[in-house]
N, C-alpha and C positions, 0 to 999 in steps of 0.2 A: 547464532554462530559467535556472539560478545562473547560465549567460553573459550570457545576455540582462541579467540585471540589474546586472552586473559591468559591462557596456560601456552601459548608463545613466548609471552612476554615473561612467565613463570621460567619457560625452559635455558632464557636468553640471564637472567636474575641467577638461574643454578651455575653459568659459566662466571658469574663475576665473583663467584667466592675466593679469596686471597687466597694464593698460594702460599699460607705463613705456615712456615716450617719447624718452626721452634717458636713459642708464645702466647699471646693471647690472641683474640679472634681475628685482631687486624694489624699485629704487631709482628717482623719478625726479630725475635733475639739472638739469633745464628748468625753472628756478627764478623765470626774469625774462626779458625781452625784449633784457636786454644779450644772456645768454647765449644766444638764436635769431640773432641779430645778428655775432655772437662766440661761441662755443664755448669758447675757452681764457682764460679769466676769473680762473682761480685763482690767478694774481699779480698782478691787474690792483686798481688801486685807485678804488672807486665805491663807491654805496650799495649795488650787487647783488649787493657780495661781503661784505655781513649774512650772506648763503647761501655764496657760494663762497671767502671770503676774508676772515673775521668778523676777523682781526687788523689786517687792511691800511686798514680804516675808521677806524680811529684816526688816519689820517694828511690824513682830511677837514677840510674847515675847522668850528671852532665853529659849533655850531647846532643846530635840528632838521630833521632830510632825512628825509621820507617816499617813500617809491615805489610805485605801484599799478600791478599786471600783469595782462593777460585775453589769457589764450593761446584757441583752438580748433586740436583736431587731430582729425586723420582718420587712423584706420587700419587695414589689413586683415590678414590672418593666411589662408597658402593653402596648403593640403595636397593634393600631383599623388599620388594613391594607386593603385599597381597592384594585382590581387590578381583571379585568373579566378576566383572566388566574384561578382564586380561582373557576369559575363556574364548571369546567373540575375536580377538585380535588374530590375523592371518598368519602372522608371524611366531604366535605364543604356543602352537601345536597342543592348543585347548587347556592350558596350563592356567590355574589362578594365581600363581606366584611368577615375579618376574624379575630379576636382575639387572640395573641399570647401573652403568660404571664412567666415571669421568675419570680419564688419563689428563694429568698434570703435568708437565715435565718444564723445569728450571737449568737449561745447560750450563749459565755460566751464571754464579751468581756472585760477584765480584764485591770488596772493601779492599778499604786502604784505613789505614791509620800514620800518623806521625807526630811526633810533639818532639819539641826542641827545650832541652831540662837546660838551664842556667840559671846557679846559686840556685836561691827559694822559687822560683816561676818552670813551670811547665806549661810552656804554650803550644798548644795543643789543632789537630785535624781530624774528620774523621769523613771517608766517605763508604755509603756502604746500602745496604735497599730492605730499610726497615719495614715494605709491606709489598705485598705480590712475589714478583720472582721470576715470571712465566708466563705459560699458557696455559689452559685449562679444556680438551674438546670433550664431546658426548656425541657420538657417531650415533646414540640413537634417541637421544632426546631422556624424556623422564618419568616418571611416573602420572604425575600429575598432568601432565602435556596427554597422554596418552589415555587414561581414565576421561577425561573431557570427551576428548573422539568418540571414545566407547562409548559414552553417554546419547552425545550426540546421534551417533549410527543406532544406537536403543530407540530414540526418540523418534528416526524413521523409521526404524524397522516394526512400531508400532502404529506408524502412518500408513508405510504397507498395508500390513497386515488388514488393518480396518479396511483400506480401500479395495483392497482384493475381495474380502469380505463381504462385500456390498456390489462388486462390477461381474463376478465371476459368473455369476446367475446370467451376466449379458452376454456372458460369451469372447467378455476380454481380460485385460491383467495391464496392473501396472510390476515396474521390477519387484522382486522381493529383498531383502536386505538380512543378512544372514550373519553380519561383522562388521570389519574395518581393517583398514590398512591405512597409510600414511609413511610418509620418510620425512624425518629431520636432522636437522643437523646443528648444532652451538658451538663457539669457540670462544672462549674470552681469553685476552692479552692485560699484563695488571704489571705494572710497574711501579715503585713507590721509590725516587732515588732520595736519600738524607744526604746533607750536607751540614756539617757538626761543626763548630767555634769556638774554643774557649781556652781557659785557663786556671790551673791550678796554683798555689801558692802554699808553702811549707810555713805554716804559723808557728810550729817549736820542730824540735828533733822529733818527735811525736804527734803531730796535729798536722792538716793540709785540707785545704775546702775547693771549690771550683766552682765554676760557674761558665755557661757557655749555652748556646745558644742554637738548634739546629730549623735548617730552613728542606721542608719536603716538598717534591714535586711529584707529582702525581698524573703517569700517563696509562690509558687503558685501552681497548678497542674493543668492542662486542658484535657478535655478527651471530645472523639466527636464519634458516631456511627452512620453510614448511614448504614442500611441495607433494604431488601427486596423491591428494586425498583421496580415499579411495571408500565403498562401501562395496561388502561382497554379497554377492549372488551365488551361493555355494563356491565353487572355485572362481569365480568369474570377478573380476575387479570393474567395477564403475566407478567414472570419476562425476563430482556432483553436478557437471555440466548434462550428464549423460544421464544421471539419474533424473534431476528435472524435466530433460525431456523426455524423460520415457515414463515418466507420471504424467504430465502434460497431455500426452498421444492418447495414453491409455484413457485417461478422464475425457479427452474430447472424445474417442469413439466410445464412452461408455453414454456420453450424451445423444450422441446419434443413434445409439441403440435403444436410448428410452424417447426419443422424438419417432422414432418407426415407429414402438409399441405402441404410442399412444393414437397414433395416427391411425393404426391398425385396429387399435380395438375402438374410437370413436366413429371410424366408417364400419365398422361390424352394427354398432347400436343402431347408428342412421340407417343401414340397410333395412333394420325391422320397422322402422315409421318414426322413429325417435326426430327432432328436430338437435341439430348440434350441440344446441344448448342442454338440452336435457341427456345427451352422450356425455358430455363433459362431466356431468354430474353424477353416475354410476361410480359405483365400488370401487371396480376394477379400473376404473380411469385414475381417478381421485388416487388410489393405491398407488398406480404410477408415477401421478404428479407427486405425491408426498414422497417417494422416493427421488424421484429428478430434482427435490427442494434439499435431501439429504445430502445427496453428490454436492450439490451446486454448494451447501456449506463446506463438506470436506474440501470442495475446490478453492473455495476463498482461503481455507484455514493453509492448504498447500501451497496455494500463491503468496499468502503472506510470507509462509517459510523459506518460500523460494527466493524472494527478495532480499532477506534476508542471509540466505547463503551465497548470494550472483556474486558479492564485492572479494568473498574469499576462495572462491569457488577452486580459482588457478593459483592457492598458496599465498606467502607471504616471502617478502626478504627485508631483512633489516640489516644497518650498519653504523654501528654510534663511537666515534670517538669523543674520550673524557679525558682531558686535563685541566689542572688545578692547584694549587698549590698554598702552604700555611708555612709557620713560626712559631717553635714553640723553646721556649727558656728552659734550661734543666742546673737542678743544683746537686753537689754531690759533697761528702764528709768522711774522710778518712782517720783511723786511727790506730797506731803502733804501741803495745805493750808487751817489751817483753818477747815471747814464744807469738803471740797474737796478732793478729793486724783486723780490724770490724770496719768497714764500711756500709755508708746509704747515697742511696742518688735518689732522687726525684724528679723526675720528668710530668712536662705540664700538659696540658692535651692540647693535640692539635687540631687547631681549627681547620676543617679543609671542604671545599667549596668544588666540586669535576664540575664540570664546563661543558656538554655535550655539541657537537658537529654531529651530525647527523639528517640523515636522509626521512627525519619525521617531525611534519609541521602539522599535524591537527590528529591529534588523540584523541580515539573514541570512545577508552576509558581512562581511569585513574591510573593504572598501574602503568599504562604505555607513556605518562609524567616523564620517566624514569630516564627517557631516551630521548625527550623534546626536545629538537634543535634550542639550542640559544641558552637554555635554560641549565640551572647549577643545582646537584645534586651533596648533598650534606654526606659525607664521607669521614668523620673527625679517627682520629687518630686517641684510644683513652691515655688519659694519663697513668705513668706507671710509677708506683716504689719498689724500692729494691734492697734490700738488706742483706750483708754478705758477713764471713769470719772464715778465716782463715788460720790454722795453729800449725806451728813446726813443729813435726814430733820428736826428732832429730834433725840432726843438721840438712840432709839429705832427702828427708820426706816431710811431706805437708797434707792437712786435711780441710776438706774444703766444706763449709754451708753454706745457702741461699734462700733466699726469699723472697719470691714476687707477687705484686700485686697490682693488676689492673681494673681502675673504675672505670668499667664496662659502660655502666650504667647511668654514669655524667657524661659520656658522648653523647652526641648525634647524629643519626644513622638516618636514610630514608625512612620515611614515612613511621621514625620512631620506634624504630624496631628493638632499640637500649630498653626501651620500657617493659616491653614482652620477657628479659632476663629478671630472675630474682636477685641479682649480686653480681659482683665483679670475677673477675677471676684470678688464684690461688695457683703458684706452683710453688712446688719444693726441691730442693737443688741438693746434691752430696754428690764427694767427690776427693780423688787423695792422686798426688804426685809423688814421683819417686826418680830420684836422679842416679839411674844404675852406677853412673859412670860421670864425671865433671860434663862431658859431653854431650851426654843420652842420658834425656827422660824421657819417662813411658807414664802415662796418665789414664785414669778410667772416670767416669761418674754415671750420674742418672736425674733426672728428673719426673717428679708426679704432676701433672697438670688436671687443674678442677675446674670446671667450668660451674657456673648457679645456672642453669639449664631447667627450661620448662616444656612441658607441650604446644607450647602456645607461640613458643619462639620456634622448635624445631621442626622443621618441614623440607623435603628434598629439592624446594630452591636453592637454599644454601642452609649448612650445618657443618658444626664441629661436633668431638667426643671427645668424652676423658682419654686420657692415654698417661703412660710413664717412656719416658727415653733411655737411652743409655748410650753413651760414647767411648770410643778409648781411641788414644793415638801413640803418636812420642813425637818430641822434637832433638832433632842431632844439630849440635853445631858444630860447622865444619873450622870456619874460622873465630877467630875470637870477633869478626865483627859480621861474620853471617850465621846462620840458624836457618834450616827448614824444617818442614813439620807437615804430618800427616795425619789422617785422621777418619776416622771412619762414626755415622749417629743414624741410628734406627728408631724410631716413633712404634709402638706398638697399642693401638685403639681396642680399647673396648665399643662394646655395641649398645646403643641405644634403641629399645624397640618404643613404639607405640602404635597404641590404636588412632584412627583418621576416623573422623565422625561423618555421618550420614552428610552428603549436603546436597540443598535443595536449590536449583538455578530458576527462580519463577521464569524471568524474563524470557529465559529460552524453553522453560516447560522442559529439562531433565532434571535426572534424579543420578547422584553418581553415589554408590552402595556405599557403606563402610566398609573401611579395608584396616591393614597392619604394614607400618613400615619401620625396618632394620636399618638403621645408618653404621656404617664402621669407615673407616679410611686405611691406607699404608702410606709409611712415608720412608725415606733412605736417603743418605746425603753422604758425600765423601767431599774431601777437599784433600787441598795442596797449599802451603804456604809459605811465606820467605819472609824472614826480620834481618834488616842489616842496620848494624847500628855504624855511625859515622862521630 
């Protein structure tokens, strides 16, 4: 049953996957409506640059600039798993392939940009959600959980078949096992709030630099329930306590039947004049006694398994709240020449340790240590390097390019999962803007995201897949001081296919057969915003 607990923890971890909408594995880069309508903002000059190009904000007009942004995002995570064990699942209609889907909703992702420009200086503030941003629910668990339950049922089936082959001739039986069933629910809620302060200065009419710092505060809650674990005897579901009681009664009845047979055989031999000692040595009596020894050995084995199962017979409940914070410096530079603008930004790694406040105090296995009350879990936000360029083709048309690199392998994540990656994340961005009239701007753009994934890193506990995104939207200036914005952003993901190897869990003497997983996701975001210039 240790394996069952491992898989329960796995389902919790699945719910912990960040609801990142655009950006790296743990980072959201969609911090403004301007990004949604054209992701290639790393070389653009605008108020959203407080996040994407802070050095460039220094070239905006003097005065106070405020930007308010609201985003709604809906995301799904889909795992299509194939394993022969699923055939025995009560809810699987004898199919070996099953789809598991988690739904992540982020109904309110706010961000605020503010800049006060005076002479050569630009003093800036940004509030955003650089990580997480919602909750993810898995109503039916995930494949790695279910295959473990199925493997345990297979083990119990072998035990039941073995016992019934031994005791059926005695006129007794133990419950048969034809499959499995269980109810599971997992939910994770995760928000990483970022508070960024910094200042940019124009060194010349063409060059500006920026230095700032971001304080990141993380808050997360993870819940998991595993209830109604059952083995199936045909269409009848038997709880684990009922199964153990049934096996115990069947073995007890078998021992009684053997005792009766032994007494009858000995009595028959003694009736012919043999002593009790002589009768006990007769082949038929010895055969019955040998059968009893085998039955006792089987009973001891079942008792040992029952002892391991009993703590989990009524399922499990786990809840953990995690909080933590970290600080990272940010540097930026912007250079203007003619119709071109070039910019770069470097965000240092944010060292994050999320402290647990949970109901788990005595972990049985290493995997549960992530949720032990009072412990701290490493969840670094990796360093990020960006480059951007903007070309004003004509007065009212601009083209944009961008590049992001996340230094994922230099971060520190739980159990050093970053070491399973082959490298960091790369993103390539392009877009364009057109001022149709002085007050109306339309724009569109796209982003290509490529992770350096390996099969060792990928699993249904937490996964990402390569993608391409597109966005479009508009800005409309209501007055000289107020501009409203609206945009739509969608990410299309590829499938990541991998074979899962055969697993032998020696401590439980169970086997999970080799199988296959296919991973993909969906993501759609809608946003509204307003900029105010004072």
